[in-house]
C-alpha positions in Angstrom: -15.5 17.3 -0.9 -17.1 13.9 -0.8 -16.2 11.4 -3.4 -18.7 9.1 -5.0 -18.6 5.4 -3.9 -17.6 3.4 -7.0 -16.3 0.3 -5.2 -19.0 -1.9 -6.6 -18.1 -0.8 -10.1 -14.4 -1.3 -10.1 -12.8 -4.1 -8.1 -9.3 -3.6 -6.7 -6.7 -5.4 -8.8 -5.8 -8.6 -7.0 -8.7 -8.2 -4.5 -10.7 -11.2 -5.8 -9.8 -14.9 -5.5 -6.8 -15.5 -7.7 -5.2 -18.2 -9.8 -1.4 -17.9 -9.4 0.5 -16.4 -12.3 3.6 -18.1 -13.6 6.1 -18.5 -10.7 9.0 -17.9 -13.2 7.5 -14.6 -14.3 7.1 -13.4 -10.7 10.7 -14.5 -9.8 12.1 -12.7 -12.8 10.2 -9.5 -12.1 11.3 -9.5 -8.5 14.9 -10.1 -9.5 14.8 -7.4 -12.2 12.9 -4.7 -10.2 13.9 -5.3 -6.6 17.0 -7.5 -6.3 19.2 -6.3 -9.2 20.2 -3.0 -7.4 21.8 -5.0 -4.7 23.6 -7.5 -6.9 27.0 -6.8 -5.3 25.8 -7.6 -1.8 24.1 -10.7 -3.1 27.4 -11.8 -4.6 29.1 -11.3 -1.2 26.4 -13.3 0.5 26.9 -16.0 -2.3 30.5 -16.3 -1.3 29.5 -16.9 2.3 26.9 -19.5 1.1 29.6 -21.2 -0.9 31.9 -21.4 2.2 29.0 -23.0 4.2 28.2 -25.5 1.4 31.9 -26.5 0.9 32.5 -26.9 4.6 29.3 -29.0 5.1 30.5 -31.3 2.3 34.0 -31.3 3.7 32.7 -32.6 7.1 31.1 -35.5 5.4 34.2 -36.2 3.3 36.4 -36.1 6.5 34.5 -39.1 7.9 36.5 -41.3 5.4 39.9 -40.6 7.0 38.5 -40.4 10.5 37.1 -43.9 10.2 39.7 -45.6 7.9 42.9 -43.9 9.0 42.2 -43.1 12.7 39.9 -45.8 13.9 40.6 -48.7 11.6 44.3 -48.2 10.7 44.9 -46.6 14.2 47.4 -44.0 12.9 48.0 -41.9 15.9 50.0 -39.2 14.0 46.8 -38.3 12.1 44.8 -37.6 15.2 45.7 -33.9 15.5 45.8 -33.1 11.8 42.4 -34.7 11.2 41.0 -33.1 14.4 42.2 -29.6 13.5 40.8 -30.1 10.0 37.4 -30.9 11.5 37.7 -27.8 13.8 38.7 -25.5 10.9 35.8 -26.8 8.8 33.3 -26.1 11.6 34.8 -22.6 12.0 34.6 -21.7 8.3 31.0 -23.0 8.3 30.0 -20.9 11.3 31.6 -17.7 10.0 30.1 -18.3 6.5 26.6 -18.9 8.0 26.8 -15.7 10.1 28.0 -13.6 7.2 25.4 -15.0 4.8 22.5 -14.5 7.3 23.5 -10.9 8.2 24.0 -9.8 4.6 20.9 -11.6 3.2 18.7 -10.4 6.1 19.7 -6.8 5.5 19.4 -6.9 1.8 16.1 -8.9 1.9 14.5 -6.5 4.3 15.8 -3.5 2.3 14.3 -4.9 -0.8 10.9 -5.2 0.9 11.2 -1.7 2.3 11.9 -0.4 -1.2 8.8 -2.2 -2.5 6.7 -0.9 0.4 7.8 2.7 -0.2 7.3 2.2 -4.0 3.8 1.0 -3.4 3.0 3.9 -1.1 4.4 6.4 -3.6 2.4 4.8 -6.4 -0.8 5.1 -4.3 -0.1 8.8 -3.7 0.2 9.3 -7.5 -3.1 7.5 -8.3 -6.0 9.8 -9.2 -9.2 10.2 -7.2 -11.1 7.8 -9.5 -9.0 5.0 -8.2 -9.6 5.9 -4.5 -13.3 6.4 -5.1 -13.5 2.9 -6.6 -11.4 1.0 -4.0 -11.8 0.4 -0.3 -9.3 2.0 2.0 -8.9 -1.2 4.0 -8.0 -3.3 0.9 -5.4 -0.7 0.0 -3.9 -0.8 3.5 -3.8 -4.6 3.3 -1.4 -4.3 0.4 0.9 -2.2 2.5 0.7 -4.4 5.5 -0.6 -7.9 5.1 1.0 -8.6 1.7 4.3 -7.0 2.6 4.3 -9.0 5.9 3.8 -12.2 3.9 6.8 -11.3 1.7 8.8 -10.3 4.7 8.2 -13.8 6.3 9.2 -15.4 3.1 12.4 -13.4 3.0 13.3 -14.1 6.6 12.6 -17.8 6.5 13.3 -18.7 2.9 15.5 -16.2 1.0 18.2 -16.2 3.7 18.6 -19.9 3.4 17.6 -21.0 -0.1 21.0 -20.4 -1.7 22.9 -22.0 1.2 20.7 -25.1 1.3 20.8 -25.6 -2.4 24.6 -25.3 -2.6 25.0 -27.6 0.4 22.9 -30.2 -1.4 25.0 -29.9 -4.5 28.3 -30.4 -2.7 27.0 -33.2 -0.5 25.6 -35.0 -3.5 29.1 -34.6 -5.0 30.7 -36.3 -2.0 28.2 -39.1 -2.2 28.9 -39.8 -5.8 32.6 -39.5 -5.2 32.5 -42.1 -2.4 30.1 -44.5 -4.1 28.4 -43.5 -7.3 26.4 -46.8 -7.4 25.1 -46.4 -3.9 24.3 -42.7 -4.6 22.3 -43.7 -7.6 20.3 -46.2 -5.6 19.7 -43.6 -2.8 18.3 -40.9 -5.1 15.7 -43.2 -6.7 13.3 -42.1 -3.9 13.9 -38.4 -3.7 12.6 -37.3 -7.1 9.3 -38.8 -6.2 8.9 -35.9 -3.6 9.2 -33.1 -6.2 5.8 -33.4 -7.9 3.7 -33.5 -4.7 5.7 -30.7 -3.0 5.4 -28.5 -6.2 1.6 -29.1 -6.2 1.4 -28.1 -2.6 3.3 -24.9 -3.4 0.8 -23.9 -6.1 -2.2 -24.6 -3.8 -0.6 -22.6 -1.0 -0.2 -19.6 -3.2 -3.8 -19.6 -4.2 -5.0 -20.2 -0.6 -2.7 -17.5 0.8 -3.8 -14.9 -1.8 -7.5 -15.6 -1.0 -6.8 -15.3 2.7 -5.2 -11.9 2.1 -8.4 -10.9 0.2 -10.5 -11.6 3.2 -8.0 -9.9 5.5 -8.3 -6.8 3.4 -12.1 -7.0 3.7 -11.8 -7.2 7.5 -9.5 -4.2 7.6 -12.0 -2.3 5.5 -14.7 -3.2 8.0 -12.6 -2.1 10.9 -11.6 1.2 9.3 -15.2 2.0 8.4 -16.6 1.1 11.8 -14.0 3.1 13.8 -14.2 6.1 11.5 -18.0 6.0 11.7 -18.3 4.9 15.4 -20.7 7.7 16.2 -23.1 6.5 13.6 -22.7 2.9 14.8 -23.6 3.9 18.3 -26.4 6.3 17.4 -28.2 3.5 15.5 -27.2 0.8 18.0 -25.6 -1.3 15.3 -22.8 -2.7 17.5 -24.3 -6.2 17.3 -24.7 -6.1 13.5 -21.1 -4.9 12.9 -19.8 -7.4 15.4 -21.6 -10.2 13.5 -20.0 -9.0 10.3 -16.6 -9.0 11.8 -17.1 -12.5 13.3 -18.1 -13.9 9.9 -14.9 -12.4 8.3 -12.5 -13.4 11.1 -14.0 -17.0 11.2 -13.5 -17.2 7.5 -9.9 -16.0 7.8 -9.3 -18.5 10.6 -10.7 -21.4 8.5 -8.5 -20.4 5.5 -5.4 -20.1 7.7 -6.0 -23.5 9.2 -6.4 -25.1 5.8 -3.2 -23.4 4.6 -1.3 -24.6 7.6 -2.7 -28.1 7.1 -1.4 -28.1 3.5 2.0 -26.7 4.6 2.3 -29.4 7.2 2.1 -32.1 4.5 5.6 -31.2 3.3 7.2 -32.6 6.4 5.7 -36.1 6.4 6.4 -36.4 2.7 10.0 -35.6 3.2 10.2 -37.9 6.3 8.6 -40.8 4.4 10.7 -40.6 1.3 13.8 -39.7 3.3 13.3 -42.8 5.5 13.0 -45.0 2.3 16.3 -43.6 1.0 18.2 -44.1 4.3 16.8 -47.6 4.7 17.9 -48.5 1.2 21.4 -47.1 1.8 21.9 -48.9 5.1 20.8 -52.3 3.8 22.5 -52.1 0.4 25.6 -50.2 1.7 26.0 -52.5 4.6 25.8 -55.5 2.3 28.6 -54.0 0.1 30.8 -53.2 3.1 30.4 -56.8 4.4 31.1 -58.1 0.9 34.3 -56.0 0.8 33.2 -53.9 -2.2 33.8 -50.7 -0.2 35.4 -49.5 3.0 33.7 -48.7 6.3 35.1 -45.2 6.1 33.7 -44.6 2.6 30.4 -45.9 3.8 30.3 -43.6 6.9 31.4 -40.7 4.7 28.5 -41.5 2.3 25.9 -41.9 5.1 27.1 -38.7 6.7 26.7 -36.8 3.4 23.2 -38.4 2.9 22.0 -37.5 6.4 23.5 -34.0 6.1 21.8 -33.5 2.7 18.4 -34.6 4.2 18.3 -31.5 6.5 18.7 -28.9 3.6 16.3 -30.9 1.4 13.7 -30.7 4.2 14.5 -27.0 4.6 13.9 -26.4 0.9 10.6 -28.2 1.0 9.5 -26.0 3.9 10.9 -22.9 2.2 8.8 -23.8 -0.8 5.7 -23.1 1.3 7.0 -19.8 2.6 8.2 -18.7 -0.8 4.7 -19.4 -2.3 3.1 -17.4 0.4 5.4 -14.5 -0.3 4.8 -14.8 -4.0 1.1 -14.5 -3.4 1.8 -11.2 -1.6 4.1 -10.1 -4.5 1.5 -10.9 -7.1 -1.1 -8.8 -5.3 1.4 -6.0 -4.8 2.4 -5.9 -8.5 -1.3 -5.9 -9.5 -1.6 -2.5 -7.8 1.7 -1.2 -9.1 0.6 -2.2 -12.6 -2.6 -0.1 -12.3 -2.0 3.2 -14.0 -3.8 6.4 -13.2 -6.8 7.1 -15.5 -5.8 10.8 -15.4 -2.7 11.6 -17.4 -0.6 14.7 -18.0 0.3 15.5 -21.6 3.9 15.0 -22.6 4.0 18.6 -23.9 2.1 20.1 -21.0 3.3 23.6 -20.0 3.4 25.3 -16.7 0.2 27.4 -15.9 0.8 31.1 -15.2 -2.2 32.7 -13.6 -2.2 36.5 -14.4 -5.9 37.3 -13.8 -7.5 34.2 -12.4 -10.5 33.8 -14.7 -12.1 30.4 -14.5 -14.4 29.4 -17.4 -16.5 26.3 -18.0 -17.6 25.9 -21.6 -20.3 23.2 -22.3 -18.7 20.8 -19.8 -20.2 17.3 -19.4 -18.9 14.8 -16.9 -19.8 11.3 -15.5 -18.2 9.5 -12.6 -19.1 6.0 -13.9 -19.5 6.6 -17.6 -23.2 6.2 -17.4 -25.3 8.8 -15.6 -24.0 12.3 -16.2 -23.3 14.5 -13.2 -22.8 17.6 -15.4 -24.7 18.1 -18.7 -23.2 20.9 -20.8 -22.5 23.3 -18.0 -21.2 26.8 -18.9 -20.3 29.8 -16.7 -17.4 32.2 -16.0 -15.9 33.0 -12.6 -14.6 36.5 -13.0 -11.1 37.3 -11.9 -10.8 38.5 -8.3 -14.5 38.1 -7.8 -16.6 35.6 -5.7 -18.8 33.2 -7.6 -21.3 31.2 -5.6 -22.6 27.8 -6.6 -26.0 27.0 -5.1 -28.8 24.6 -5.8 -30.4 21.4 -4.6 -28.3 18.6 -3.1 -26.9 16.3 -5.9 -27.2 19.1 -8.5 -23.4 18.8 -9.3 -21.9 21.7 -7.3 -19.1 19.7 -5.7 -18.4 18.1 -9.0 -17.7 21.5 -10.5 -15.1 22.2 -7.8 -13.6 18.7 -8.3 -12.9 19.4 -11.9 -11.1 22.7 -11.5 -7.9 21.2 -10.0 -8.4 18.2 -12.4 -9.2 15.6 -9.7 -11.2 14.1 -12.6 -11.1 14.6 -16.4 -14.2 15.9 -18.0 -16.1 13.9 -20.6 -16.4 16.8 -23.1 -16.2 20.6 -23.3 -13.4 22.7 -21.9 -12.3 24.3 -18.6 -9.9 27.2 -18.9 -8.0 29.4 -16.5 -7.0 32.7 -18.1 -7.7 31.1 -21.4 -5.4 28.1 -20.8 -7.1 24.7 -21.2 -6.4 22.9 -17.9 -5.8 19.7 -19.8 -2.8 21.3 -21.5 -1.0 22.4 -18.3 1.1 20.5 -15.8 -0.8 19.1 -12.8 1.7 20.6 -10.4 1.3 24.1 -11.7 -2.5 23.8 -11.9 -2.8 22.6 -8.3 -0.3 25.2 -7.1 -2.8 27.8 -8.4 -5.7 26.4 -6.4 -6.4 26.4 -2.6 -9.2 24.3 -1.1 -11.2 24.7 2.1 -14.1 22.3 2.6 -16.6 21.4 5.2 -14.9 18.1 5.9 -11.6 19.5 7.2 -8.7 17.1 6.9 -6.1 17.4 9.6 -3.3 14.9 10.1 -2.2 13.4 13.4 0.7 15.9 13.6 1.4 19.3 15.2 -0.7 22.3 14.4 2.4 23.9 12.8 2.9 20.9 10.5 -0.8 20.9 9.5 -0.6 24.6 8.5 2.7 24.1 6.8 0.9 21.6 4.5 -0.1 24.7 2.6 3.5 25.5 1.6 6.3 23.1 2.2 9.3 24.9 3.6 7.4 27.9 5.0 9.1 29.6 7.9 7.7 29.6 11.4 7.0 33.3 11.1 5.0 32.8 7.9 3.0 30.1 9.6 2.2 32.2 12.6 1.3 35.2 10.4 -1.2 32.9 8.4 -2.7 31.8 11.7 -3.2 35.4 12.8 -4.9 36.2 9.5 -7.2 33.2 9.9 -8.1 34.2 13.5 -6.5 31.1 14.8 -3.3 32.4 16.6 -5.0 33.1 19.9 -6.5 29.7 20.4 -3.4 27.9 19.1 -1.2 29.8 21.6 -3.6 28.7 24.4 -3.1 25.0 23.5 -1.0 22.9 25.8 2.1 23.1 23.5 1.0 25.9 21.3 1.9 25.4 17.6 3.6 22.1 18.5 0.4 20.6 19.9 -0.5 17.3 18.2 -4.1 17.6 17.0 -4.9 13.9 17.0 -6.4 11.8 14.2 -8.5 14.0 11.9 -8.0 16.8 14.4 -10.3 15.3 17.0 -8.5 17.2 19.7 -10.0 20.5 18.3 -13.5 22.0 17.9 -15.1 22.3 14.5 -14.4 26.0 14.3 -10.8 25.5 15.4 -10.2 22.9 12.7 -11.8 25.2 10.1 -9.6 28.1 11.0 -6.5 26.0 10.8 -7.6 24.9 7.3 -8.1 28.6 6.4 -4.6 29.4 7.7 -3.3 26.6 5.5 -5.0 28.1 2.5 -3.7 31.6 3.4 -0.2 30.2 3.6 -0.5 28.6 0.2 -1.5 32.0 -1.2 -3.0 30.6 -4.4 -4.8 32.9 -6.8 -7.9 30.7 -7.1 -9.8 29.7 -3.9 -12.4 26.9 -3.7 -14.7 26.9 -0.7 -17.0 23.8 -0.3 -19.5 24.4 2.5 -16.8 25.8 4.6 -19.1 27.0 7.4 -22.2 24.8 7.1 -21.4 22.6 10.2 -20.6 25.5 12.5 -22.8 27.3 15.1 -23.7 31.0 14.5 -20.9 32.5 16.6 -18.2 30.2 15.3 -19.5 30.8 11.7 -19.2 34.5 12.3 -15.6 34.1 13.3 -14.8 31.8 10.4 -16.6 34.0 7.9 -14.5 36.9 9.0 -11.3 34.8 8.3 -12.7 33.7 5.0 -13.3 37.3 3.9 -9.6 38.0 4.5 -8.7 34.9 2.6 -10.9 35.9 -0.4 -9.3 39.3 -0.9 -7.6 39.5 -4.3 -8.5 36.0 -5.2 -10.9 34.4 -7.7 -13.3 32.5 -5.3 -15.8 29.8 -6.1 -17.9 29.0 -3.1 -20.6 26.3 -2.5 -23.2 27.1 0.2 -26.6 25.7 1.1 -27.4 28.6 3.4 -28.0 31.3 0.8 -27.6 34.1 3.3 -23.9 33.4 3.4 -23.5 34.1 -0.4 -25.9 37.0 -0.7 -23.0 39.4 -1.2 -21.3 37.2 -3.9 -20.5 39.0 -7.1 -22.2 36.2 -9.1 -24.5 33.4 -8.1 -24.8 30.3 -10.4 -27.8 28.2 -9.6 -27.0 24.6 -10.5 -29.9 22.1 -11.1 -29.5 18.6 -12.5 -26.0 19.2 -13.8 -26.9 22.5 -15.6 -26.8 26.2 -14.8 -30.4 27.0 -14.4 -29.9 30.7 -13.8 -27.2 33.1 -12.7 -26.8 36.7 -11.6 -26.5 38.8 -8.4 -28.7 38.0 -5.4 -31.2 40.8 -6.0 -31.5 40.0 -9.7 -32.2 36.3 -9.0 -34.8 37.1 -6.4 -36.6 39.4 -8.8 -36.7 36.6 -11.5 -38.9 34.4 -9.2 -37.1 31.3 -10.4 -35.4 28.4 -8.6 -33.1 30.6 -6.6 -36.1 32.6 -5.3 -37.9 29.4 -4.3 -34.8 28.1 -2.5 -34.5 31.5 -0.7 -38.1 31.5 0.3 -37.8 28.0 1.8 -34.9 29.1 3.9 -36.3 32.5 4.9 -39.8 31.2 5.9 -39.9 27.4 5.6 -43.3 27.1 7.2 -44.9 29.5 4.7 -43.3 27.9 1.8 -44.4 24.5 2.9 -48.0 25.7 3.2 
């Protein structure tokens, strides 16, 4: 059943160029929703970070006894103790760094996997209005490009942020311990880097988010072209589509270059201001050592701490860029997660129990966009265990009728009941369990034949699946496949013929064994011989079920118990085949066009 294209009406949340939301809000949400479940592991990683930071500061502090006691005072008895202390400090730092990296990498990647699974689950729970309104490529971009940006941020930033920050704190402590005046002079230059680097981070987030928007557009183009490759080739539109792709990829390239140029600014900023600080320390500190105001050991300890602090400061500046790129992905991901389905199940919904299978439409109106009505007060009853055919001109609203029975959409007004139960008052699970669907556009997944049939009823035994295949007239050709029921059918079942795909779909519906059957042009794309085989399988499928069938070829529904002629969203007439022909109305005219099109045209 085709869905209307509403993509121009409803933009995907986060799919247009963005202005970054509060960084603090995003951080808090990530901590609350993604990180909190792993607080224990983060605490263990924190202990490792603490060990790294303390040992880094200890190395700088040890420069004081190394210079003053070993090299200046020449105390030989301290050579081994000081040397072993240095070795032990390096060992603790190495073990702590390993533990922190392993734990944070595992937890960080697990957090992202959780978010990816959560997003996928959320998309599966969205209603068809959402998917009709938003492009597939843009949705795939959320699951791939945005998660990849967050993954990069985690691998390059999250695993080192805590360690670098703690190292800076302890190193600054050593610097102030050795010479608070010199430390105060040194840190005059560093605060000047904070404002420009923060500004760069905000720019990066906006630029990254907009790049991801264009990447989503490119993925949409690729998905549409590959799925419609026959049409592209039939109309010789390869050059046109290639030009569209080149415009998008060129735009993405230019945006990435601009982003990298902004990211690169962090390094020269840190180098420049770091150079200013080191120069001040060397000149002023050297003057104080020469003047006897401090010792050479204290100065070397200080300069070691300063130079050691420079590396984590630079790492933090670079991490700021990665974090903002990851936050851009998080912002777009949360935009989708915050989008709620338009279709809701009532809190007091009850399970539907189908006893007879009567389906009744009472004065039902419906609109896909809220403007033009697809159905305009339609009323009819599909009798229990009988076949009701829906016929009429293209665009009359036939497929819309079928879409409303399993509540893929909510009606605007009126009521739809099954055995007297309003479908709006029952649980979606029980409603959809009561309905089986076979359409012209058969959907098969890139999986085995067995798995595609088992889609009808999870947990069905192999014997049940094979019995359904026999009833659908599919067992013989399935057994002849290279690996029988284990044969992988390929994407959308491209490894099978149209008739084979249709019979697998019928086997799936038979396995579901639902009391209400919806057939949407189930044989219209088949040749006469294949249609005969499929019709035979459909007849077995319809036995004992309330069936609503859409067909353009009226000969296929001539034996239906009831035929409803839909025209412009209303039931124009209904009755049996012979009755409708005798009325000489719309059905009779449609029948005449199909029986003798040349005469009707004349």
